[in-house]
C-alpha positions as CSV (number, residue, x, y, z in Angstrom):
1,M,-23.0,11.1,-7.6
2,N,-22.5,12.2,-4.3
3,R,-21.0,15.3,-3.1
4,F,-18.0,15.5,-1.0
5,R,-15.9,18.0,0.8
6,L,-12.2,17.3,0.9
7,L,-9.3,18.6,2.9
8,V,-5.9,19.7,1.0
9,S,-2.7,19.3,2.5
10,F,0.2,21.6,1.4
11,I,3.1,19.7,3.0
12,A,4.9,18.0,0.2
13,F,7.3,15.3,0.9
14,P,10.5,14.8,-1.4
15,L,8.9,12.0,-3.2
16,A,6.0,13.5,-3.6
17,L,7.6,16.1,-5.2
18,L,9.6,14.3,-7.5
19,L,6.2,12.3,-8.6
20,G,3.8,15.3,-8.8
21,T,2.3,18.5,-6.9
22,G,2.7,16.9,-3.5
23,A,-0.6,18.1,-2.5
24,F,-2.7,16.0,-0.2
25,L,-6.5,15.6,-0.5
26,L,-9.1,14.6,2.3
27,L,-12.5,13.4,1.8
28,R,-15.8,13.8,3.9
29,N,-19.4,13.1,3.1
30,D,-21.8,15.4,3.8
31,R,-24.8,13.6,2.7
32,A,-23.7,10.1,4.5
33,A,-26.2,9.6,7.0
34,A,-29.4,10.2,4.3
35,M,-27.3,7.5,2.0
36,Q,-26.3,5.0,4.5
37,D,-29.3,2.8,4.1
38,S,-28.9,2.7,0.1
39,K,-25.4,2.7,0.2
40,S,-22.7,0.1,1.2
41,D,-19.1,-0.7,1.1
42,R,-18.5,-2.9,-1.6
43,I,-15.0,-3.0,-1.5
44,T,-12.9,-5.4,-4.3
45,S,-10.9,-7.2,-2.2
46,G,-7.3,-9.1,-2.8
47,R,-3.7,-9.4,-1.7
48,R,-1.6,-6.3,-1.5
49,P,0.2,-4.9,-3.2
50,Y,-2.2,-3.6,-5.6
51,P,-0.8,-3.0,-9.3
52,R,-2.0,1.0,-8.8
53,F,-2.2,1.4,-5.1
54,E,0.0,0.8,-2.5
55,M,0.5,1.6,1.3
56,E,3.8,1.1,3.3
57,V,4.5,1.9,6.9
58,L,7.7,4.3,7.4
59,V,10.2,4.3,10.4
60,N,12.7,6.9,9.9
61,G,11.8,7.1,6.6
62,R,12.3,3.8,5.6
63,P,9.6,1.1,4.9
64,L,9.3,-1.7,7.5
65,A,9.7,-5.3,6.4
66,E,6.3,-7.3,5.2
67,Y,5.3,-10.6,6.1
68,H,2.5,-12.1,4.2
69,A,0.6,-15.2,6.3
70,R,-2.8,-16.5,6.6
71,G,-4.0,-14.1,3.5
72,R,-2.7,-10.7,5.5
73,T,0.1,-8.2,5.4
74,Y,2.0,-7.9,9.0
75,V,4.8,-5.4,9.8
76,E,6.7,-5.5,13.1
77,A,5.9,-2.5,15.6
78,L,9.2,-1.0,17.1
79,R,7.8,-0.1,20.4
80,G,8.4,4.0,20.9
81,A,9.1,4.6,17.3
82,E,7.5,7.1,15.3
83,Y,5.9,6.2,11.9
84,E,4.3,7.3,8.7
85,L,2.2,5.9,6.2
86,R,3.0,6.2,2.4
87,L,0.3,6.1,-0.1
88,R,0.9,5.7,-3.8
89,N,-1.4,6.1,-6.4
90,S,0.1,4.6,-9.6
91,S,-3.1,4.8,-12.0
92,P,-4.1,7.8,-14.3
93,D,-6.8,9.0,-12.0
94,R,-7.3,11.1,-9.0
95,V,-8.3,9.2,-6.0
96,A,-9.7,9.6,-2.5
97,V,-8.3,7.7,0.1
98,A,-10.4,6.5,3.6
99,L,-7.1,5.8,6.0
100,S,-7.6,4.7,9.4
101,V,-5.2,3.4,12.4
102,D,-6.7,1.5,15.1
103,G,-10.2,1.7,13.5
104,L,-9.8,5.7,14.1
105,N,-10.0,7.8,11.1
106,T,-6.7,9.7,10.7
107,I,-8.6,13.0,10.0
108,D,-11.0,13.2,12.3
109,A,-11.1,10.2,14.9
110,R,-14.4,8.7,13.9
111,H,-15.0,5.1,13.4
112,T,-17.3,4.9,10.5
113,S,-17.5,2.8,6.9
114,A,-15.1,3.5,4.7
115,W,-17.6,5.2,2.4
116,N,-18.9,7.4,5.1
117,A,-15.2,8.3,6.2
118,S,-13.9,11.7,5.6
119,K,-10.6,11.0,3.3
120,W,-7.3,12.1,2.0
121,V,-7.0,12.6,-1.9
122,I,-4.0,11.7,-4.0
123,Q,-3.3,13.2,-7.6
124,P,-2.5,10.5,-10.4
125,Y,0.8,8.9,-10.4
126,Q,1.3,10.8,-7.0
127,T,2.7,9.7,-3.7
128,I,1.8,11.0,0.0
129,T,3.1,10.5,3.2
130,I,0.6,10.8,6.0
131,S,2.6,11.2,9.7
132,G,0.0,11.6,12.0
133,W,-3.4,12.4,13.5
134,Q,-4.8,16.0,11.9
135,M,-6.1,18.0,15.0
136,S,-7.2,21.2,13.1
137,S,-6.6,22.8,9.9
138,E,-2.8,23.6,10.8
139,R,-1.7,20.9,13.3
140,A,-1.3,17.0,13.2
141,R,0.0,14.7,16.1
142,R,2.5,12.3,15.3
143,F,1.9,8.4,14.8
144,Y,4.0,6.2,17.3
145,F,4.2,2.7,18.2
146,T,3.2,2.0,22.1
147,N,1.1,-0.5,24.0
148,E,-2.7,-0.6,24.3
149,R,-3.0,0.9,27.4
150,D,-1.2,4.0,26.1
151,S,-3.0,4.0,22.7
152,Y,-5.0,6.9,21.2
153,G,-8.0,4.4,21.2
154,A,-7.6,3.6,24.6
155,K,-8.1,7.4,25.3
156,L,-11.1,7.6,23.4
157,G,-12.3,4.2,24.6
158,Q,-12.4,2.6,21.2
159,T,-10.0,-0.7,21.6
160,A,-11.7,-2.9,19.0
161,N,-9.6,-2.5,16.3
162,L,-6.1,-2.0,17.6
163,G,-3.3,-2.9,15.3
164,V,-4.8,-2.5,12.4
165,I,-3.9,0.2,9.7
166,S,-6.5,0.2,6.3
167,A,-6.7,2.2,3.3
168,V,-9.8,2.0,1.0
169,F,-9.4,3.8,-2.5
170,Y,-12.4,5.3,-4.3
171,R,-11.9,6.9,-7.9
172,E,-13.2,10.6,-9.2
173,Q,-16.1,10.7,-11.2
174,R,-15.3,14.0,-12.7
175,R,-12.5,16.7,-12.1
176,V,-12.3,18.3,-8.7
177,A,-14.9,21.4,-8.3
178,P,-13.4,24.7,-7.3
179,I,-12.3,25.0,-3.7
180,T,-14.8,25.9,-1.3
181,E,-14.2,28.0,2.0
182,A,-15.4,25.8,4.4
183,T,-15.0,25.1,8.1
184,P,-13.8,21.6,8.5
185,T,-14.5,19.9,11.8
186,Y,-12.6,17.6,13.8
187,R,-13.3,15.2,16.7
188,H,-10.3,15.5,18.8
189,D,-11.7,17.7,21.6
190,R,-11.0,15.9,24.5
191,Q,-8.1,13.5,23.2
192,S,-6.1,16.5,22.0
193,Q,-5.8,17.7,25.6
194,A,-5.1,14.3,26.7
195,P,-1.3,13.8,28.3
196,K,1.0,10.9,26.9
197,S,3.1,9.0,29.0
198,K,6.4,10.6,30.0
199,A,8.3,7.3,28.7
200,A,6.5,7.1,25.3
201,G,7.1,10.6,24.6
202,E,10.6,10.7,25.4
203,V,11.1,7.6,23.0
204,G,9.2,9.7,20.3
205,R,11.7,12.5,20.5
206,D,14.6,9.9,19.9
207,R,13.3,8.1,16.7
208,S,16.7,5.9,16.9
209,V,15.7,4.1,20.3
210,V,14.2,0.7,19.8
211,M,12.9,-0.7,23.3
212,P,12.3,-4.4,23.9
213,T,8.5,-5.8,24.2
214,P,7.3,-7.6,27.2
215,E,6.0,-10.9,26.0
216,E,2.5,-10.0,27.0
217,E,1.9,-6.4,25.7
218,Y,0.2,-5.7,22.3
219,A,1.0,-3.0,19.7
220,A,-1.1,0.0,19.3
221,T,-0.7,3.7,18.1
222,G,-0.3,6.5,20.4
223,I,-1.0,10.1,19.6
224,G,2.4,11.8,19.7
225,R,3.9,15.3,19.5
226,S,2.5,18.3,17.5
227,V,3.9,19.0,14.0
228,R,2.7,21.7,11.6
229,H,0.2,20.5,9.0
230,D,-1.9,22.9,6.9
231,V,-4.9,21.6,5.2
232,R,-7.9,22.9,3.4
233,W,-11.2,21.6,2.1
234,V,-12.5,21.1,-1.6
235,N,-15.5,19.3,-3.4
236,M,-15.0,16.2,-5.1
237,D,-17.7,13.5,-6.6
238,L,-16.5,9.8,-6.0
239,D,-17.7,6.4,-7.5
240,S,-19.7,4.7,-5.0
241,R,-18.0,1.5,-5.4
242,A,-14.5,1.3,-3.9
243,T,-11.5,0.4,-6.1
244,A,-9.5,-1.3,-3.7
245,D,-8.5,-1.6,0.0
246,V,-5.2,-2.2,1.7
247,T,-4.9,-3.7,5.5
248,I,-1.8,-3.9,7.1
249,R,-1.6,-5.8,10.5
250,Y,0.9,-4.5,13.1
251,E,2.3,-6.3,16.2
252,F,5.6,-6.3,18.3
253,Y,8.0,-8.9,17.8
254,S,6.9,-11.2,20.5
255,G,3.2,-11.0,19.3
256,L,4.3,-11.9,15.4
257,R,6.4,-15.0,17.1
258,R,3.5,-16.2,18.7
259,L,1.0,-16.1,15.7
260,G,3.7,-17.8,14.0
261,I,4.2,-15.1,11.3
262,V,8.2,-14.8,12.2
263,P,10.9,-17.4,13.6
264,K,11.5,-17.9,17.3
265,Q,15.4,-16.7,16.5
266,R,16.5,-13.6,15.0
267,Q,19.2,-11.0,15.0
268,P,19.4,-9.9,18.9
269,Y,19.1,-6.2,20.0
270,P,22.0,-4.0,18.8
271,V,23.4,-3.6,22.4
272,Q,23.4,-7.3,22.8
273,R,25.0,-8.0,19.4
274,R,27.8,-5.3,20.2
275,E,28.8,-7.6,23.3
276,D,29.6,-10.3,21.2
277,A,32.2,-8.4,19.2
278,R,35.9,-8.9,18.7
279,G,39.1,-7.4,17.2
280,F,40.1,-10.4,15.2
281,S,38.4,-13.6,13.8
282,P,39.0,-16.6,15.8
283,E,41.7,-19.0,14.9
284,P,40.6,-21.7,12.2
């Protein structure tokens, strides 16, 4: 058994309130360096959704449509739109989730294995929603869809895994130990001060705006506006074998079209659709 430190979030979303206590948990392995040679990520693979564990990408509180192709799950990134990640635990067990966006841990921005990563914890039959990068024990900064140049990964010099959201679930071995007073660490020092582009910030504040995307741009996730998100650390023991993993690929529409995931024709943007509106139906 291995000892972990976990971060607990006290922000409860409406759905979480309906399903349980609404508390979020984060996991970090303090003994990861010593065990790296003897432990490895043994992930139970399979096609999502899993019977007991799910992840959805939400924009304006609604899940994006999913496309299943090539053995993967894709969603369309809406440029400039803020998004959230909804994680659901439909099992009777408490679980810890290593959650990464663009290859970066959503808690501390590190690029590690799932086993060594800090993790969120979900109570039995609970649903939680993660809306941004955790910057401290009190603040987070929102996820939003942008291009590669404006991405958080580009600010950190890590662009090898852009366009991927991954959640790896681990079951608890035994009940959570009493909460400990510990000082968490976050690796957001230099990037937390990095200014995002004005255009991206303006679009992020108005989430109803969806902008057309140039054909050659690819989607990534930016580090957006700061929001309140209180957290604390607790202790927990996990099974070393992952129970499940869920991965979602996201691209702008142009990228999904080039991959053959979506058809070449689709509904036009709202302004173009409105130009074709008329008062009465044409005569037969």
